[in-house]
VOZAMAR-47987 format. One record per residue: residue number from 1; x, y, z of N, C-alpha, C in turn. Coordinates in Angstrom, 1 decimal, padded with zeros to 4 digits. Example, Ala and Ser with C-alpha at 12.3 -4.5 7.8 and 13.67 -1.06 7.14 Angstrom:
! residues 2
  resi     n.x     n.y     n.z    ca.x    ca.y    ca.z     c.x     c.y     c.z
     1   013.2  -005.7   007.8   012.3  -004.5   007.8   013.2  -003.3   007.8
     2   012.8  -002.2   007.1   013.7  -001.1   007.1   012.9   000.0   007.9
This chain:
! residues 87
  resi     n.x     n.y     n.z    ca.x    ca.y    ca.z     c.x     c.y     c.z
     1   008.9   021.2  -021.5   007.6   021.5  -020.9   007.8   022.4  -019.7
     2   006.8   023.0  -019.2   006.9   023.9  -018.1   006.9   023.3  -016.8
     3   007.2   024.0  -015.7   007.1   023.5  -014.3   005.7   023.1  -014.0
     4   004.7   023.8  -014.6   003.3   023.5  -014.4   003.0   022.1  -014.9
     5   003.6   021.7  -016.0   003.4   020.4  -016.6   003.9   019.3  -015.6
     6   005.1   019.6  -015.0   005.7   018.7  -014.1   004.8   018.5  -012.9
     7   004.2   019.6  -012.4   003.3   019.5  -011.3   002.1   018.6  -011.6
     8   001.6   018.7  -012.9   000.5   017.8  -013.3   001.0   016.4  -013.4
     9   002.2   016.1  -013.8   002.7   014.8  -013.9   002.9   014.2  -012.5
    10   003.4   015.0  -011.5   003.5   014.6  -010.2   002.2   014.2  -009.6
    11   001.2   014.9  -009.9  -000.2   014.7  -009.3  -000.8   013.4  -009.9
    12  -000.3   012.9  -011.0  -000.9   011.7  -011.6   000.0   010.5  -011.6
    13   001.2   010.6  -010.9   002.2   009.5  -011.0   001.7   008.3  -010.3
    14   001.0   008.4  -009.2   000.6   007.2  -008.5  -000.4   006.4  -009.4
    15  -001.3   007.1  -010.0  -002.3   006.5  -010.9  -001.6   005.9  -012.1
    16  -000.6   006.6  -012.6   000.2   006.1  -013.7   000.9   004.8  -013.4
    17   001.6   004.8  -012.2   002.3   003.6  -011.8   001.4   002.4  -011.5
    18   000.2   002.7  -011.1  -000.8   001.7  -010.8  -001.6   001.3  -012.0
    19  -001.3   001.9  -013.2  -001.9   001.6  -014.5  -003.4   001.9  -014.4
    20  -003.8   003.0  -013.8  -005.2   003.4  -013.7  -005.6   004.5  -014.6
    21  -004.7   005.0  -015.4  -004.9   006.1  -016.3  -005.3   005.6  -017.7
    22  -006.0   006.3  -018.5  -006.3   005.9  -019.9  -005.0   005.9  -020.7
    23  -004.9   005.0  -021.7  -003.7   004.9  -022.5  -003.1   006.2  -023.1
    24  -004.0   007.1  -023.6  -003.5   008.3  -024.2  -002.9   009.2  -023.1
    25  -003.4   009.2  -021.9  -002.8   010.0  -020.8  -001.4   009.4  -020.5
    26  -001.3   008.1  -020.4  -000.1   007.4  -020.1   001.0   007.8  -021.2
    27   000.6   007.7  -022.4   001.5   008.1  -023.5   002.0   009.5  -023.3
    28   001.1   010.4  -023.0   001.5   011.8  -022.8   002.5   012.0  -021.7
    29   002.2   011.3  -020.5   003.1   011.4  -019.4   004.5   010.8  -019.7
    30   004.5   009.6  -020.4   005.7   009.0  -020.8   006.6   009.9  -021.6
    31   006.0   010.6  -022.6   006.7   011.5  -023.5   007.3   012.6  -022.6
    32   006.6   013.2  -021.7   007.1   014.2  -020.8   008.2   013.7  -020.0
    33   008.0   012.6  -019.3   009.0   012.0  -018.4   010.3   011.8  -019.1
    34   010.3   011.2  -020.3   011.5   010.9  -021.1   012.4   012.2  -021.3
    35   011.8   013.3  -021.4   012.5   014.5  -021.7   012.7   015.4  -020.5
    36   012.4   015.0  -019.3   012.4   015.8  -018.2   013.2   015.2  -017.0
    37   014.4   015.6  -016.8   015.3   015.0  -015.8   014.6   015.0  -014.4
    38   014.1   016.1  -013.9   013.4   016.1  -012.6   012.3   015.1  -012.5
    39   011.5   014.9  -013.6   010.4   013.9  -013.5   011.0   012.5  -013.5
    40   012.1   012.3  -014.3   012.7   010.9  -014.3   013.2   010.6  -012.9
    41   013.8   011.6  -012.2   014.3   011.4  -010.9   013.1   011.1  -009.9
    42   012.1   011.9  -010.0   010.9   011.7  -009.2   010.3   010.4  -009.4
    43   010.1   009.9  -010.6   009.5   008.6  -010.9   010.3   007.5  -010.3
    44   011.6   007.6  -010.5   012.5   006.5  -009.9   012.4   006.5  -008.4
    45   012.4   007.6  -007.8   012.2   007.7  -006.3   010.9   007.1  -005.9
    46   009.8   007.5  -006.6   008.5   006.9  -006.2   008.5   005.4  -006.4
    47   009.1   004.9  -007.5   009.1   003.5  -007.7   009.8   002.8  -006.6
    48   011.0   003.3  -006.1   011.7   002.7  -005.0   010.9   002.8  -003.7
    49   010.2   003.9  -003.5   009.4   004.0  -002.3   008.3   003.0  -002.3
    50   007.6   002.8  -003.4   006.5   001.8  -003.5   007.1   000.4  -003.3
    51   008.3   000.1  -003.9   008.9  -001.3  -003.7   009.2  -001.5  -002.2
    52   009.8  -000.5  -001.6   010.1  -000.6  -000.2   008.9  -000.9   000.7
    53   007.8  -000.1   000.4   006.6  -000.3   001.1   006.0  -001.7   000.9
    54   006.1  -002.2  -000.3   005.5  -003.6  -000.5   006.3  -004.6   000.2
    55   007.6  -004.4   000.3   008.5  -005.4   000.9   008.6  -005.3   002.4
    56   008.0  -004.2   003.0   008.2  -004.0   004.4   007.4  -005.1   005.2
    57   008.2  -005.6   006.1   007.6  -006.6   007.1   008.0  -006.2   008.5
    58   007.1  -005.8   009.3   007.5  -005.4   010.7   008.2  -006.6   011.4
    59   009.2  -006.3   012.2   009.9  -007.4   012.9   009.4  -007.5   014.3
    60   008.1  -007.4   014.5   007.5  -007.5   015.8   007.0  -008.9   016.0
    61   007.4  -009.4   017.1   007.0  -010.8   017.4   005.7  -010.7   018.3
    62   004.8  -011.6   018.0   003.5  -011.6   018.7   003.8  -012.0   020.2
    63   003.1  -011.4   021.1   003.4  -011.7   022.5   002.9  -013.1   022.8
    64   003.6  -013.7   023.8   003.3  -015.1   024.2   002.1  -015.0   025.2
    65   001.1  -015.8   025.0  -000.1  -015.8   025.9   000.1  -017.1   026.7
    66   000.1  -016.9   028.0   000.2  -018.1   028.9  -000.9  -019.1   028.7
    67  -000.5  -020.4   028.9  -001.5  -021.5   028.6  -002.7  -021.3   029.4
    68  -002.6  -020.8   030.7  -003.8  -020.7   031.5  -004.8  -019.6   030.9
    69  -004.2  -018.6   030.4  -005.0  -017.5   029.8  -005.7  -018.0   028.5
    70  -004.9  -018.8   027.7  -005.5  -019.3   026.5  -006.7  -020.3   026.8
    71  -006.5  -021.1   027.8  -007.6  -022.0   028.2  -008.8  -021.3   028.7
    72  -008.6  -020.3   029.5  -009.7  -019.4   030.0  -010.5  -018.8   028.8
    73  -009.7  -018.3   027.9  -010.4  -017.7   026.7  -011.1  -018.7   025.9
    74  -010.6  -019.9   025.7  -011.2  -021.0   025.0  -012.5  -021.4   025.7
    75  -012.5  -021.5   027.0  -013.7  -021.9   027.8  -014.8  -020.8   027.6
    76  -014.3  -019.5   027.7  -015.3  -018.4   027.6  -015.9  -018.4   026.2
    77  -015.1  -018.7   025.2  -015.6  -018.8   023.8  -016.7  -019.9   023.7
    78  -016.4  -021.1   024.3  -017.3  -022.2   024.2  -018.6  -021.9   024.9
    79  -018.5  -021.2   026.1  -019.7  -020.8   026.8  -020.6  -019.8   025.9
    80  -019.9  -018.9   025.3  -020.6  -017.9   024.4  -021.3  -018.7   023.3
    81  -020.7  -019.7   022.7  -021.3  -020.4   021.6  -022.5  -021.2   022.1
    82  -022.4  -021.8   023.3  -023.5  -022.5   023.9  -024.7  -021.6   024.2
    83  -024.4  -020.4   024.7  -025.5  -019.4   024.9  -026.2  -019.0   023.6
    84  -025.4  -018.9   022.6  -026.1  -018.5   021.3  -027.0  -019.6   020.8
    85  -026.6  -020.9   021.0  -027.4  -022.0   020.6  -028.7  -022.0   021.3
    86  -028.7  -021.6   022.6  -029.9  -021.6   023.4  -030.9  -020.5   023.0
    87  -030.4  -019.5   022.4  -031.3  -018.3   022.0  -032.1  -018.6   020.9
């Protein structure tokens, strides 16, 4: 296949991996990918990137809110609820 076909494959790979393409289009892409080393490499790279993205968990710890601030927020929230009841 030509480089142009590879560009078409690249453009559809996300939809292909998400199984959003019609079966006949998937079959055509799979046939091309099997015989095209650059496409095989690209697909494997994309699969790894997707897996890394799904497994990413930021290591940021939530800031500690002082008890006095939490209590003040709770009281303000209760006042707001009381005001809504009166309306």
